VEXMITI-325234 format. One line per field, with one value per residue (C-alpha): residue in three letters; x, y, z; residue number from 1. Coordinates in pm, 1 decimal, padded with zeros to 6 digits. Each point is the difference from the previous one (the first is absolute). Example, Ala and Ser with C-alpha at 12.3 -4.5 7.8 and 13.67 -1.06 7.14 Angstrom:
BEGIN
code: [ala  ser]
X: [01230.0  00137.0]
Y: [-00450.0  00344.0]
Z: [00780.0  -00066.0]
pos: [1  2]
! end
This chain:
BEGIN
code: [met  lys  arg  ile  gly  asp  ile  leu  pro  ala  val  ala  pro  arg  lys  leu  ser  asn  pro  val  pro  ala  pro  pro  ile  pro  glu  pro  glu  cys  thr  ile  cys  asn  asp  val  gly  phe  leu  arg  ser  asp  val  ala  val  gly  his  pro  asp  phe  gly  arg  leu  ile  ala  cys  gln  cys  thr  ile  ser  lys  arg  lys  tyr  arg  gln  glu  ser  asp  leu  asp  arg  arg  ser  ser  leu  asn  ala  phe  his  asp  ser  ser  phe  asp  asp  phe  asp  gln  his  val  ser  gly  met  glu  asp  ala  phe  asp  ile  ser  tyr  ala  tyr  ser  arg  gly  lys  thr  lys  pro  trp  leu  leu  leu  ser  gly  pro  val  gly  val  gly  lys  thr  his  leu  ala  val  ala  ile  gly  lys  his  ser  lys  glu  gln  asp  asn  leu  glu  val  ile  phe  ala  val  val  pro  asp  leu  leu  asp  his  leu  arg  ala  ser  phe  asp  pro  lys  ala  glu  his  ala  tyr  asp  asp  arg  phe  asn  gln  ile  arg  asn  ala  gln  leu  leu  ile  leu  asp  asp  leu  gly  thr  glu  asn  ala  thr  pro  trp  ala  arg  glu  lys  leu  phe  gln  ile  ile  asn  his  arg  tyr  thr  glu  arg  phe  pro  thr  ile  ile  thr  thr  asn  thr  asp  leu  ala  lys  ile  asp  asp  arg  ile  ala  ser  arg  ile  met  asp  ser  arg  leu  thr  glu  trp  ile  gln  ile  asp  ala  gln  asp  tyr  arg  arg  pro  gly  tyr  ala  pro  lys  leu  arg  arg  ser  arg  arg  val]
X: [04246.8  -00009.1  00247.2  -00031.4  00019.2  -00284.5  -00257.3  00020.6  -00087.2  -00313.2  -00077.2  00124.9  -00301.4  -00122.5  -00023.1  -00310.3  -00095.9  -00135.5  00145.8  -00165.6  00237.5  00090.7  -00220.5  00203.4  00187.4  -00186.6  00182.9  00079.1  -00222.1  00344.0  00251.2  00236.5  -00012.9  -00152.2  -00277.2  00262.3  -00082.9  00356.0  00316.0  00373.6  00202.6  00214.9  00300.1  00402.1  00068.8  00055.4  -00300.1  -00257.1  -00245.4  00167.1  -00193.6  -00310.7  -00347.4  -00196.8  -00324.1  -00098.6  -00205.7  -00330.4  00045.4  00016.5  -00360.9  -00156.2  00106.0  -00176.1  -00298.3  -00020.4  00073.2  -00242.4  -00277.8  00080.5  -00040.9  -00286.9  -00197.6  00136.5  -00102.0  -00362.5  -00052.2  -00163.2  -00309.0  -00092.1  -00059.8  -00216.0  00234.1  00230.3  00037.0  -00171.3  -00280.3  -00058.9  -00241.8  00178.6  -00275.6  -00183.8  -00098.7  00299.4  00167.5  00251.9  00263.9  -00007.1  00083.4  00239.4  00138.5  00011.9  00178.3  00286.8  00066.2  00020.8  00284.6  00186.3  -00133.3  -00121.3  00085.7  00083.9  -00330.5  -00291.4  -00331.6  -00368.5  -00268.8  -00385.6  -00280.8  -00036.0  -00061.4  00146.5  00287.0  00307.5  00055.0  -00002.7  00229.8  00246.1  00008.0  00018.5  00348.0  00120.4  -00086.3  00174.5  00285.9  00074.1  -00078.0  00226.3  00240.0  00037.4  -00060.3  -00076.3  -00319.3  -00216.6  -00360.4  -00165.9  -00310.9  00089.6  -00228.0  00134.1  00352.4  -00011.3  -00179.4  00261.1  00285.5  -00152.1  -00040.5  00380.0  00046.1  -00111.6  00362.0  -00226.4  -00028.6  00096.5  00224.6  00149.0  -00148.1  00357.7  00072.8  -00392.4  00039.7  00302.7  -00127.6  -00274.2  00195.6  00226.9  -00201.9  00099.7  -00401.2  -00240.8  -00347.0  -00238.3  -00331.8  -00266.4  00181.7  -00200.0  -00246.2  00272.7  -00068.8  00155.3  00187.8  00331.3  00147.5  -00136.9  00090.7  00366.5  00055.8  -00166.6  00185.0  00316.2  -00056.8  -00103.6  00259.1  00305.5  -00154.0  -00046.7  00394.5  00097.8  -00208.0  -00133.0  -00290.4  -00315.4  -00372.0  -00254.6  -00387.6  -00284.5  -00337.1  00089.1  -00003.4  00370.9  -00067.2  -00061.0  00316.0  00271.3  00170.2  00346.2  -00148.6  -00193.0  00291.5  00201.7  -00265.6  -00099.5  00336.8  -00015.7  00353.5  -00015.4  -00357.8  -00225.7  -00340.0  -00303.1  -00349.6  -00311.7  -00322.8  -00275.1  -00265.3  00054.8  00035.7  -00116.8  -00372.8  -00139.6  -00071.1  00342.6  00261.4  00317.0  00161.4  00377.7  00138.4  00376.0  00123.3  00151.8  00212.3  00160.6]
Y: [05902.6  -00023.3  -00114.7  -00323.7  00202.7  00297.5  -00284.1  -00221.7  00279.7  00042.0  -00385.1  -00040.6  -00211.0  00286.7  -00067.6  -00031.1  00247.0  -00240.3  -00373.5  -00321.6  -00153.1  -00331.5  -00244.8  -00095.1  -00356.6  -00272.7  -00102.1  -00358.5  -00271.1  -00170.7  00154.9  -00318.7  -00013.7  00338.9  -00189.6  -00211.1  -00340.6  -00072.0  00016.9  -00089.5  -00212.8  00192.4  -00280.9  00054.1  -00052.3  -00319.6  -00147.8  -00230.8  00265.3  00277.1  00199.2  -00178.0  00137.5  -00098.2  00011.2  00306.5  -00081.5  00225.7  -00298.9  -00240.6  00123.4  00056.9  -00371.3  -00128.2  00146.7  -00103.1  -00370.6  00026.1  00117.2  -00181.7  -00328.8  00127.6  00018.7  -00373.9  -00127.5  00109.2  -00047.5  00390.7  -00062.2  -00253.8  00253.9  -00205.5  -00338.6  00000.1  -00190.9  00240.0  00009.3  -00347.9  -00169.4  -00248.5  -00058.7  -00167.7  -00372.3  -00193.9  00269.9  00034.0  -00258.5  00170.3  00339.8  -00158.8  -00253.1  00334.0  00211.1  -00240.0  00017.2  00400.0  -00101.6  -00231.2  -00257.8  -00250.5  -00207.0  00207.8  -00029.0  00045.1  -00165.0  00168.1  -00202.4  00018.4  00125.5  00349.7  00258.9  -00206.0  00277.5  -00156.4  00328.8  00192.1  -00213.0  -00018.5  00429.3  00019.8  -00200.2  00168.7  00342.1  -00062.7  -00157.3  00304.2  00218.7  -00179.2  -00203.9  00251.6  -00310.2  00031.1  -00124.0  -00079.1  -00064.5  -00121.8  -00151.4  -00300.9  00065.1  00398.1  -00120.8  -00207.1  00233.3  00296.9  -00259.5  -00019.8  00358.1  00058.7  -00146.0  00308.2  00209.1  00344.0  -00219.4  00221.0  -00295.3  -00255.9  -00355.6  -00134.9  00249.7  -00032.4  -00349.8  -00023.9  00243.1  -00266.2  -00286.9  00164.1  00228.0  -00083.0  -00060.4  -00091.8  -00023.1  -00177.6  00045.5  -00201.7  -00320.5  -00212.2  00311.7  00073.9  -00104.2  -00326.6  00083.5  -00174.1  00278.9  00131.2  -00397.4  00052.4  00336.6  -00049.5  -00351.9  00171.7  00261.7  -00242.0  -00239.0  00248.3  00142.0  -00352.1  -00084.5  00291.4  -00023.9  00373.0  00081.6  -00042.8  00030.8  -00131.1  00012.8  -00226.4  -00059.2  -00293.0  -00363.8  -00080.1  -00306.1  00194.9  00233.3  -00089.2  -00338.6  00152.5  00352.7  -00219.8  -00197.2  00288.2  00196.3  -00332.6  -00071.2  -00018.2  00021.9  00367.2  00088.1  00105.9  -00108.7  00129.8  -00118.3  00232.7  -00163.3  00261.2  00178.5  00368.4  00218.2  00293.1  -00188.3  00120.0  -00299.4  -00231.0  -00056.3  -00122.8  -00345.1  -00108.5  -00302.6  -00086.6  -00207.9  -00362.4  00044.1  00263.7]
Z: [-04246.1  00427.3  00211.3  00187.5  00327.2  -00120.3  -00041.4  00340.0  00245.1  -00227.2  00065.5  00294.7  00242.1  00193.1  00361.6  00191.6  00250.1  00253.5  -00061.8  00110.1  00282.1  -00064.0  00185.3  00335.3  00014.7  00233.8  00294.6  -00059.4  00160.2  00093.7  00146.0  -00026.7  -00355.4  -00103.1  -00198.2  -00227.0  00153.6  00010.3  00157.0  -00131.5  00234.7  00236.9  -00058.5  -00094.7  -00386.5  -00079.8  00228.3  -00188.2  00105.4  -00153.3  -00233.0  00098.2  00091.4  00257.7  00103.1  00208.2  00294.1  -00137.2  -00338.4  00242.6  00129.9  -00272.9  -00150.7  00347.5  -00076.8  -00370.6  00103.7  00294.4  -00230.6  -00274.7  00265.9  00153.4  -00376.7  -00061.5  00263.3  -00007.1  00354.3  00017.1  -00129.4  00294.4  00223.7  00263.9  -00020.6  00344.8  00287.0  00181.4  -00210.8  00029.4  00193.1  00182.4  00220.7  -00208.4  00123.6  -00257.2  -00078.0  00248.3  -00111.3  -00340.1  00171.2  00197.7  -00275.6  -00219.7  00266.0  00087.0  -00403.6  -00015.4  00252.8  -00118.0  00195.5  -00213.8  -00317.5  -00314.9  -00200.1  00130.6  -00215.5  00081.7  -00129.8  00055.2  -00170.3  -00106.7  00233.1  00306.9  00103.2  -00195.1  -00216.9  00315.0  00182.5  -00269.7  -00080.0  00415.9  -00028.7  -00253.6  00110.7  00362.3  -00209.4  -00196.6  00270.8  00289.2  -00196.5  -00291.2  -00225.6  -00374.0  -00028.8  -00319.5  00012.1  -00299.8  -00128.5  -00186.0  -00325.7  00002.6  00049.0  -00331.4  -00147.2  00054.9  -00107.0  -00340.9  00004.7  00057.9  -00331.4  -00171.9  -00105.2  00169.7  00331.1  00280.1  00148.3  -00219.6  00052.7  00138.6  00226.3  00159.9  -00029.4  00174.6  00287.2  00084.1  00003.7  00206.6  00260.7  00327.1  00076.7  -00274.5  00076.3  -00300.6  00050.3  -00134.8  -00168.4  -00208.6  -00120.5  -00288.3  -00403.5  00006.6  -00330.5  -00087.1  00062.2  00302.2  00150.4  -00087.6  00093.6  00364.1  00040.8  -00042.3  00250.3  00240.9  -00050.3  00012.2  00329.6  00150.3  -00129.5  00211.1  00256.3  -00038.2  00235.0  -00199.1  00101.7  -00215.7  00030.6  -00192.8  -00001.3  -00289.3  00061.0  00039.2  -00237.4  -00238.2  -00005.3  -00229.5  00154.5  -00028.2  00202.7  00258.4  00079.1  00091.0  00153.1  00239.3  00109.2  00393.7  -00008.7  -00110.2  00033.5  00348.6  -00199.9  00146.9  -00127.9  00096.1  -00026.8  00067.8  -00203.6  -00139.2  00296.3  -00200.6  00049.6  00301.3  00243.8  -00103.7  00276.0  -00176.1  00117.6  -00048.3  00005.6  -00010.8  -00276.5  00093.7  -00233.0  00172.1]
pos: [1  2  3  4  5  6  7  8  9  10  11  12  13  14  15  16  17  18  19  20  21  22  23  24  25  26  27  28  29  30  31  32  33  34  35  36  37  38  39  40  41  42  43  44  45  46  47  48  49  50  51  52  53  54  55  56  57  58  59  60  61  62  63  64  65  66  67  68  69  70  71  72  73  74  75  76  77  78  79  80  81  82  83  84  85  86  87  88  89  90  91  92  93  94  95  96  97  98  99  100  101  102  103  104  105  106  107  108  109  110  111  112  113  114  115  116  117  118  119  120  121  122  123  124  125  126  127  128  129  130  131  132  133  134  135  136  137  138  139  140  141  142  143  144  145  146  147  148  149  150  151  152  153  154  155  156  157  158  159  160  161  162  163  164  165  166  167  168  169  170  171  172  173  174  175  176  177  178  179  180  181  182  183  184  185  186  187  188  189  190  191  192  193  194  195  196  197  198  199  200  201  202  203  204  205  206  207  208  209  210  211  212  213  214  215  216  217  218  219  220  221  222  223  224  225  226  227  228  229  230  231  232  233  234  235  236  237  238  239  240  241  242  243  244  245  246  247  248  249  250  251  252  253  254  255  256  257  258  259  260  261  262]
! end
């Protein structure tokens, strides 16, 4: 029987004649935390923050970027490439007041709610989106734009356990947005559930006086009385009625008149 000392040399791994060098360690992107993302508080023992980890500036920047990206996605404003104040033809006969009032709203110089009513294709959505873009870019406000029927469909879908956002989270985001734009009010499927959810959103923002823009081409007499009563409250709402035909059809010039209720 061979001794263990005689066997080990025979089975020892051979050294490679050309060993593969270890890959170089990449330089950290953040020289403050070495890409750890957090720093330990430099305080004395006994301090409330002793041993506590604090976010590094690189982590804070990444969080801010994610928040801004998520805000862009939620706002839905990026889909409107040509709907800014610069793109709006304010010199069309009768539209000067609509432009001036909308621009004043974007600068916080009118009542907290703006109601734009009139037929399809008279520039209601364009002005509402222009306000939203201006408020987001200039004032860094959280702006959510939503077509009302799509919004209600989205809320219904959020009941699904596999949905990206839980219903309560999405509902609260909409109710508490710094600026909420509700487009095409009155075109939704008026089921009891839809009417109740819409009322809850509008009533909450009415009570809190949160800035809200509403566009509609529906006769306000056909809208739920509870909702119509709030959005037509002249103490809260700047109401613009646009009496015109579809601008998409050549040869029509919009005419705007300010509601006597305002």
